[in-house]
C-alpha positions in Angstrom: 0.0 0.0 0.0 1.0 3.6 -0.5 0.2 6.8 1.3 0.8 10.4 0.2 2.9 12.7 2.4 2.5 16.5 2.8 5.2 17.2 0.2 3.3 15.0 -2.3 5.8 12.2 -2.2 4.5 8.6 -1.8 5.5 6.3 1.0 5.2 2.6 0.5 4.2 0.5 3.5 3.0 -3.1 4.3 -0.7 -3.6 4.1 -2.4 -2.8 7.4 0.4 -0.4 8.5 -0.5 2.2 11.1 0.2 5.9 11.4 3.0 5.0 13.8 4.5 2.6 11.3 4.5 5.4 8.7 6.3 7.6 11.2 8.9 4.9 11.8 9.4 4.4 8.1 10.2 8.1 7.7 12.5 8.3 10.7 13.0 7.2 14.3 13.0 10.8 15.6 9.6 11.5 14.0 8.2 8.3 15.4 9.4 9.2 18.9 7.9 12.7 18.7 4.7 11.7 16.9 1.4 12.5 18.8 -1.3 12.3 16.2 -2.1 11.7 12.5 -4.2 13.5 10.0 -5.5 11.2 7.3 -7.3 13.0 4.4 -7.7 16.0 6.7 -9.3 14.0 9.6 -7.6 13.4 12.9 -6.8 9.8 13.7 -5.0 7.9 16.4 -1.5 6.8 15.4 -2.3 3.2 16.4 -5.0 2.8 13.7 -4.4 1.3 10.3 -3.9 3.4 7.2 -5.8 3.0 3.9 -4.2 2.8 0.6 -3.9 6.1 -1.2 -4.6 8.3 1.9 -2.9 11.7 2.3 -1.3 11.8 5.7 0.4 14.2 8.0 2.2 13.3 11.3 1.8 15.8 14.0 4.6 15.9 16.6 5.6 17.6 19.9 6.9 20.5 17.8 3.4 21.4 16.7 2.7 23.0 20.0 0.2 25.5 18.7 -1.7 23.2 16.4 -5.3 22.8 17.7 -5.4 19.1 16.9 -2.0 18.5 18.6 -3.3 20.3 21.7 -6.5 18.3 21.5 -4.8 14.9 21.8 -2.5 16.2 24.5 -5.5 17.4 26.6 -7.5 14.3 25.9 -4.7 12.2 27.4 -4.4 14.7 30.3 -8.1 14.1 31.1 -7.5 10.4 31.4 -4.6 11.0 33.8 -7.0 13.2 35.8 -9.4 10.3 36.0 -6.7 7.9 37.1 -5.5 10.3 39.8 -9.0 10.8 41.2 -9.8 7.1 41.3 -6.6 6.5 43.3 -7.2 9.4 45.7 -10.9 8.9 46.2 -11.9 5.2 46.5 -15.5 4.7 45.6 -15.7 7.5 43.1 -17.6 6.9 39.9 -16.2 8.2 36.6 -18.4 9.6 33.8 -16.9 11.4 30.8 -13.8 13.5 30.2 -13.4 15.1 26.8 -10.9 17.8 25.6 -12.5 21.2 25.0 -11.4 24.5 23.8 -8.4 25.7 25.9 -8.4 22.5 28.1 -10.4 19.5 29.2 -12.7 18.3 31.9 -13.8 15.1 33.6 -17.1 14.5 35.4 -17.1 12.4 38.6 -19.7 11.2 41.1 -17.8 11.6 44.4 -18.9 9.7 47.6 -18.4 13.0 49.5 -18.2 16.6 48.0 -14.8 18.0 47.2 -13.7 21.7 47.1 -11.3 23.8 45.1 -8.8 23.2 47.9 -8.6 19.6 46.8 -7.4 20.4 43.3 -3.7 20.9 44.4 -3.5 17.3 45.7 -5.1 15.9 42.6 -2.8 17.9 40.4 0.2 16.6 42.3 -0.9 13.0 41.8 -1.1 13.7 38.0 2.4 15.0 38.0 3.5 11.9 39.9 1.9 9.8 37.2 3.7 11.7 34.5 7.0 11.4 36.3 6.5 7.7 36.8 5.6 7.3 33.1 2.4 6.3 31.4 1.8 4.7 28.0 -1.6 4.3 26.3 -2.7 1.0 24.8 -5.8 0.6 22.7 -8.0 -2.5 22.3 -11.3 -3.1 20.6 -13.8 -5.3 22.5 -17.3 -6.6 22.2 -20.2 -4.5 23.6 -21.0 -7.3 26.1 -17.4 -7.6 27.2 -17.1 -3.9 27.8 -20.5 -3.7 29.7 -19.5 -6.7 31.9 -16.1 -5.2 32.6 -17.4 -1.8 33.8 -20.3 -3.4 35.7 -17.8 -5.5 37.6 -15.8 -2.3 38.4 -18.9 -0.6 39.7 -18.9 2.0 37.0 -22.6 2.6 36.1 -22.0 5.6 33.9 -19.6 3.7 31.8 -22.1 0.8 31.5 -24.8 3.3 30.2 -22.3 4.8 27.7 -21.5 1.3 26.4 -25.1 0.3 26.1 -25.9 3.5 24.1 -22.8 3.8 22.1 -22.9 3.6 18.3 -20.3 1.6 16.4 -17.3 -0.4 17.6 -16.3 -0.3 21.3 -12.7 0.7 22.0 -10.9 0.9 25.3 -7.7 2.9 26.2 -5.5 1.9 29.2 -2.8 3.8 31.0 -1.4 2.6 34.3 -4.2 0.9 36.2 -7.0 2.9 34.6 -9.0 1.7 31.6 -11.6 4.0 30.0 -14.2 3.6 27.3 -12.9 5.9 24.6 -12.7 6.4 20.8 -9.4 8.2 21.1 -7.1 9.6 19.9 -4.4 9.5 22.5 -0.7 10.2 22.9 1.8 7.3 22.8 2.9 8.2 26.3 2.6 11.0 28.9 6.1 12.4 28.2 4.9 15.3 25.9 2.7 16.7 28.8 5.2 19.2 30.1 2.7 21.5 31.9 -0.7 20.8 33.5 -3.1 22.9 35.6 -6.4 22.1 37.2 -8.4 25.3 37.1 -11.8 24.9 38.7 -14.8 22.9 39.8 -18.4 23.0 38.6 -21.6 21.1 38.9 -22.9 19.2 35.8 -25.9 17.0 35.2 -25.2 13.6 33.8 -25.6 13.8 30.0 -26.7 17.5 30.4 -30.1 16.5 31.7 -31.3 18.2 34.9 -33.4 15.1 35.7 -30.2 13.1 36.0 -27.7 12.9 38.8 -25.6 16.0 39.4 -21.9 15.3 39.0 -18.7 17.2 39.9 -16.8 18.5 36.9 -13.1 19.2 37.2 -11.7 21.6 34.6 -8.0 21.7 33.6 -5.6 22.5 30.9 -2.3 21.2 29.6 0.4 22.3 27.2 3.6 21.1 25.6 5.7 23.6 27.5 5.5 25.5 30.9 6.0 28.8 29.0 2.8 28.1 27.0 0.9 27.4 30.2 2.3 30.5 31.9 1.2 32.6 28.9 -2.3 31.0 29.0 -2.7 31.7 32.7 -1.6 35.3 32.3 -4.2 35.8 29.5 -6.8 34.2 31.8 -6.0 36.7 34.5 -6.3 39.5 32.0 -9.6 38.0 30.9 -10.9 38.0 34.5 -10.0 41.7 34.8 -12.0 42.4 31.7 -15.0 40.1 32.5 -18.1 41.9 31.4 -20.0 40.5 34.3 -17.7 42.5 36.6 -17.2 45.6 34.4 -20.8 46.0 33.3 -22.1 46.8 36.8 -18.9 48.6 37.7 -19.3 51.0 34.8 -23.1 51.3 35.5 -24.0 49.7 32.1 -26.3 46.9 33.2 -27.1 44.4 35.9 -28.6 40.9 36.1 -31.1 39.8 38.6 -32.7 36.5 39.7 -36.0 38.3 39.4 -35.7 37.7 35.7 -32.9 35.2 35.0 -31.1 35.6 31.7 -32.6 39.1 31.0 -30.3 42.1 31.6 -31.5 45.3 33.1 -30.0 48.1 31.0 -29.0 51.3 32.8 -28.9 54.7 31.2 -25.2 54.5 30.3 -25.7 51.0 28.9 -28.5 52.3 26.7 -26.1 54.9 25.3 -23.9 52.0 24.0 -27.0 50.1 22.9 -28.4 53.1 20.9 -25.1 53.9 19.3 -25.0 50.3 17.9 -28.6 50.6 16.8 -27.8 53.9 15.1 -24.9 52.3 13.3 -27.1 49.3 12.3 -29.8 51.6 10.9 -27.4 53.9 9.1 -25.5 51.1 7.4 -28.7 49.2 6.5 -30.1 52.3 4.9 -26.9 52.8 2.9 -27.2 49.2 1.6 -30.9 49.2 0.6 -32.5 47.6 3.6 -36.1 48.4 4.6 -36.8 48.6 8.4 -39.8 46.5 9.5 -41.4 45.4 12.7 -43.2 42.1 13.3 -45.2 40.7 16.2 -43.7 39.1 19.3 -46.2 36.3 19.7 -47.4 33.9 17.0 -49.8 31.0 16.8 -47.8 27.7 17.2 -49.0 26.7 13.8 -46.6 29.3 12.3 -43.7 27.5 13.9 -44.9 24.2 12.7 -44.9 25.6 9.2 -41.4 27.1 9.5 -40.0 23.9 11.0 -39.0 25.6 14.3 -41.6 23.6 16.3 -40.1 20.3 15.2 -36.4 21.4 15.4 -36.3 24.1 18.1 -39.3 23.8 20.4 -37.2 22.8 23.5 -35.7 26.3 23.3 -39.1 28.2 23.0 -41.5 29.8 25.4 -45.1 28.7 24.9 -48.3 30.6 26.0 -51.4 28.5 26.4 -54.6 30.2 25.1 -58.3 29.5 25.3 -58.5 27.7 22.0 -55.1 28.2 20.4 -51.6 27.8 21.6 -49.0 30.6 21.1 -45.3 31.1 21.4 -42.9 34.0 21.9 -40.7 34.3 18.8 -37.2 32.9 19.1 -36.3 34.2 15.6 -37.6 36.8 13.2 -37.6 34.7 10.1 -41.2 33.3 10.3 -42.6 36.8 10.7 -40.6 38.0 7.7 -42.0 35.1 5.6 -45.5 36.2 6.5 -44.7 39.8 5.7 -43.3 38.9 2.3 -46.4 36.7 1.6 -48.8 39.4 2.5 -48.7 40.9 -1.0 -48.3 39.8 -4.6 -44.6 40.1 -5.6 -42.9 40.6 -8.9 -39.3 39.8 -9.9 -39.0 43.6 -10.2 -39.4 43.9 -6.4 -36.4 41.7 -5.8 -34.1 41.7 -4.0 -36.3 42.7 -1.1 -34.2 43.3 2.1 -36.1 43.4 5.4 -34.2 44.5 8.5 -35.5 44.2 12.1 -33.8 44.6 15.5 -36.5 42.8 17.6 -36.7 41.3 21.0 -36.5 37.5 20.9 -36.9 34.9 23.7 -35.2 31.6 24.0 -35.7 29.2 26.9 -32.0 28.6 27.7 -31.4 26.3 30.6 -30.3 28.0 33.8 -27.0 26.2 33.8 -25.9 27.6 30.5 -26.8 31.3 31.2 -23.7 33.4 31.2 -23.9 37.2 31.7 -24.7 38.9 28.4 -23.2 36.1 26.3 -26.0 33.6 26.9 -29.4 35.1 27.7 -33.1 34.3 27.4 -34.1 37.8 26.3 -32.1 39.0 23.3 -32.2 41.4 20.4 -30.7 40.4 17.1 -29.5 42.7 14.2 -31.6 40.5 11.9 -32.3 40.8 8.2 -33.8 38.6 5.5 -33.1 39.1 1.8 -35.6 37.7 -0.6 -34.0 37.2 -4.0 -33.9 35.2 -7.3 -31.3 32.5 -7.9 -29.4 34.9 -10.1 -29.1 37.5 -7.3 -27.8 35.1 -4.6 -24.1 35.7 -5.2 -24.3 39.5 -5.2 -26.4 39.4 -2.0 -23.9 37.2 -0.3 -21.1 39.5 -1.5 -23.0 42.4 0.0 -23.4 40.7 3.4 -19.7 39.8 3.4 -18.7 43.3 2.6 -21.0 44.6 5.3 -19.5 42.3 7.8 -15.9 43.4 6.9 -16.9 47.0 7.4 -18.4 46.3 10.8 -15.5 44.2 12.1 -12.9 46.6 10.9 -14.6 49.3 12.8 -14.3 47.4 16.1 -10.7 46.4 15.4 -11.5 42.7 15.5 -10.1 40.1 13.1 -12.7 38.1 11.2 -12.6 34.3 10.6 -15.0 32.5 8.3 -16.6 29.0 8.7 -18.8 27.3 6.1 -21.3 25.1 7.9 -22.9 22.4 5.8 -26.0 20.2 5.9 -26.9 18.6 9.3 -28.3 15.1 9.6 -31.7 16.5 10.6 -32.5 18.8 7.7 -35.4 20.0 5.4 -35.2 19.5 1.7 -33.4 17.2 -0.7 -29.7 16.7 -1.2 -29.9 18.3 -4.6 -31.3 21.5 -3.0 -28.6 21.5 -0.4 -25.9 20.9 -3.1 -27.1 24.1 -4.8 -27.2 26.3 -1.6 -23.9 25.0 -0.3 -22.2 25.5 -3.6 -23.6 29.1 -3.8 -22.0 30.0 -0.4 -18.8 28.2 -1.2 -18.5 30.0 -4.6 -19.1 33.4 -3.0 -16.3 32.8 -0.4 -13.9 31.5 -3.1 -14.7 34.3 -5.6 -14.1 36.9 -2.8 -10.8 35.1 -2.0 -11.9 34.6 1.6 -10.1 31.8 3.5 -12.5 29.6 5.4 -12.8 26.3 7.1 -15.6 23.8 6.5 -17.7 22.7 9.5 -19.4 19.6 8.3 -23.0 19.0 9.5 -23.4 22.3 11.5 -25.7 24.1 9.1 -29.2 25.3 10.1 -32.0 22.8 9.6 -33.2 24.9 6.6 -29.9 25.8 4.9 -26.1 26.0 5.0 -24.5 29.1 6.6 -21.3 31.1 6.8 -20.5 31.7 10.4 -18.4 34.8 11.2 -16.0 34.5 14.1 -14.1 37.5 15.6 -10.8 37.4 17.5 -10.6 39.9 20.3 -7.6 41.7 21.8 -6.8 38.7 24.0 -6.7 36.4 21.0 -10.0 34.7 22.0 -12.4 33.7 19.2 -16.1 34.5 19.4 -18.8 33.3 17.1 -20.7 36.4 16.1 -22.6 36.8 12.9 -24.1 34.4 10.4 -25.1 34.4 6.7 -27.5 31.6 5.8 -29.0 30.6 2.5 -32.5 29.1 2.6 -34.5 27.4 -0.1 -36.8 25.6 2.4 -38.7 28.0 4.5 -40.1 30.2 1.6 -41.3 27.0 0.1 -43.0 25.9 3.3 -44.8 29.2 3.6 -45.9 29.0 -0.1 -44.0 32.2 -1.0 -43.8 33.1 -4.7 -43.1 36.0 -7.0 -44.1 36.5 -10.6 -41.1 36.1 -12.9 -40.3 37.8 -16.2 -41.7 34.7 -17.8 -45.1 35.4 -16.2 -44.8 32.2 -14.1 -44.6 31.9 -10.4 -41.3 31.1 -8.8 -40.2 30.5 -5.2 -37.6 33.1 -3.9 -34.5 32.2 -2.0 -33.9 33.8 1.4 -30.6 35.0 2.8 -30.8 35.1 6.7 -28.3 37.6 7.9 -27.2 38.7 11.4 -23.8 40.4 11.5 -23.4 41.6 15.1 -25.5 38.7 16.3 -27.4 39.5 19.4 -26.7 43.0 20.7 -26.5 41.7 24.3 -23.8 39.2 23.3 -22.0 41.8 21.1 -21.9 44.3 23.9 -20.6 41.7 26.4 -17.8 40.8 24.0 -17.1 44.5 23.3 -16.8 45.3 27.0 -14.1 42.5 27.3 -12.4 43.4 24.0 -12.0 47.1 25.1 -11.6 46.3 28.8 -14.5 48.8 29.3 -12.5 51.6 27.6 -14.8 52.1 24.7 -13.7 54.1 21.7 -14.8 57.7 21.8 -17.8 57.3 19.6 -19.2 54.4 21.7 -18.3 55.7 25.2 -21.4 56.4 27.4 -19.7 59.5 28.7 -17.2 61.1 26.3 -16.2 64.1 28.4 -16.1 64.5 32.2 -15.8 68.1 33.5 -14.4 68.6 37.0 -14.7 72.1 38.5 -11.9 72.6 41.0 -14.1 74.4 43.5 -17.6 75.9 43.9 -16.7 79.2 42.1 -15.8 77.3 38.9 -19.0 75.3 38.6 -20.9 77.9 36.6 -18.2 78.1 33.9 -17.8 74.3 33.9 -21.6 73.9 33.3 -21.5 76.5 30.5 -18.7 74.5 28.9 -20.6 71.3 29.3 -23.6 72.9 27.6 -21.5 74.0 24.6 -20.0 70.5 24.3 -23.4 68.8 24.4 -24.9 71.3 21.9 -22.1 70.2 19.5 -23.5 66.7 19.8 -21.1 65.1 22.3 -21.9 63.4 25.6 -20.5 65.3 28.6 -21.3 65.2 32.3 -20.0 67.2 35.3 -18.7 66.0 38.7 -19.6 68.6 41.2 -19.2 66.5 44.3 -17.3 67.9 47.3 -14.7 65.1 47.1 -11.1 66.0 46.6 -9.9 66.8 43.1 -7.6 63.8 43.1 -10.5 61.4 43.9 -12.7 62.8 41.2 -9.9 62.5 38.7 -9.3 58.9 39.7 -13.0 58.1 39.5 -13.1 59.4 35.9 -10.1 57.1 35.2 -11.9 54.1 36.8 -15.0 54.9 34.8 -12.8 54.9 31.7 -14.0 58.3 30.4 -12.0 59.2 27.3 -11.5 62.9 28.1 -11.5 64.7 31.5 -11.3 68.5 31.7 -10.3 70.0 35.0 -11.7 73.6 35.3 -10.0 76.0 37.7 -8.9 79.6 37.9 -6.6 79.4 34.9 -9.1 77.7 32.5 -11.1 79.5 29.8 -12.5 78.8 26.4 -9.0 79.4 24.9 -7.1 77.3 27.4 -8.5 74.1 28.9 -6.6 71.5 30.9 -7.4 68.3 29.1 -6.6 64.8 30.4 -6.9 61.9 28.0 -7.7 58.3 29.0 -4.4 56.6 29.3 -2.5 59.5 30.8 -2.0 62.1 28.1 -2.3 65.7 29.2 -2.5 68.8 27.1 -3.9 72.3 26.8 -6.5 73.0 24.1 -9.1 75.6 23.3 -12.7 74.7 23.1 -12.7 75.0 19.3 -9.6 72.7 19.0 -11.2 70.2 21.3 -14.5 70.1 19.4 -12.7 69.7 16.1 -10.8 66.7 17.7 -14.0 65.2 18.9 -15.6 65.6 15.4 -12.7 63.8 13.8 -13.0 60.9 16.2 -16.7 60.3 15.4 -16.2 61.0 11.7 -14.3 57.7 11.5 -17.4 55.7 12.2 
């Protein structure tokens, strides 16, 4: 058999050779450092056999930043965690332990509760295992044998996993611990040079609140101590920027158990909100969108027509009526379908672009609510474009260009992901072929690099998901551009074509900021609360030195606000130093201290970050105008 290497050369191997055999054939050093294999772009355990003609790549301990190389390292670290916990806590039951973004976790059913203080001892036991040496072996067994084994070990969660698993059953063993696992895993524990257990959390077995609550231990691992130190430093920075802390501190919003998952927006928070809304409306107008408003509550039959009842009802709020059942809308698309269908349409009307920033409600579980990032009450910068097949590409181009403009404005790097048909979908494969190819072609013709996320499309169509990287290097899924041939058909939407025949339109579902709540949460953390001038709730803080200076400071404030900028005045009797420090803590872009020497021709101006200067009022207003003109 032959396989193809990354440099396009062929490597001849015996039939049934594994990825590790291929590494050995290339060289002993590669085999020693190998951690994982990619075969035709898919990750695979080194121990598994190759297929004739496959294109392979061997990842090694040198690929320290490769997501797949980190994935396998952290997967093996999770198994070391399970081994350590079983040794330290006799009678514990193990559940599942996957790698996740930035780390791993493992769920346990402890005989007695543990606390964060216990993590240090568990971590020390893992380090002892690594120092002692661990190698992973893989075996495939029958379902009955695996079930019997875990039943004998008193592991009920593993028995349930075996009984419900699809496909072959494989086990991985290191030390005295054997786990049900598909892999992949490291050859041995030597590449794990740094590991840290980070926190504890509660988690329901299989994510179902009706099941037992388990203890989840989170951790992370790296190929070097320097990488772990850098990660922990970034985590500390992220804690300082946490929007759940900064939001109330900056008087933007608060969350309350009186209405879980529904933020209360304060006046300063509404300034940020309205600036984003103004930006949305301005850019929509410039791009030919029409603003619409649709109802909040619909008959459940509408969602049965759209497909949301079948595919999304677990996340919807329902309202029982006397004779009919209703639901709060979780998305705007069904309402926009009804709006389009309310009149006869011609091909001359298309493309028709509806935009709506409307309140939506989604019944998120309490355990997944997270500040502004995961809420039940949300507002999305939504739009739906009704178009002909010939107009699809230009409309997708328009959405991509719109997204690029927005993300550049916020100084965030965009990353694109093409999500294809899920297993549970509406329509035929031929219809999905067309819509997927349309999105793929638009990305390619724009020269946009992207990755393919197989099977993660919406139930009605494929999508381009837009991810943004913030100042800390964290990636956030933000907007989405979806192409739909199903929902307009289900609503019976048509337009009269140039051939005097009825045709079904295609619909582009488009949200670029995503939900405003989530976007503001991310923006707070991206800027660390120090919003750019145009977005800052208070742009200028005036501080009169003493009571005799208050009248002049108020007159200056009136002049600044009359010019269209947001200014307030701090007339408290606190010391000047404290008031200046408070302006810094509140991250106000400009602070003007007004005393005996200040006048319209000479103002003492302090800029956020420490810069100080003397400017006239006219110079200052010109500077402010230049800052907002960039938006």
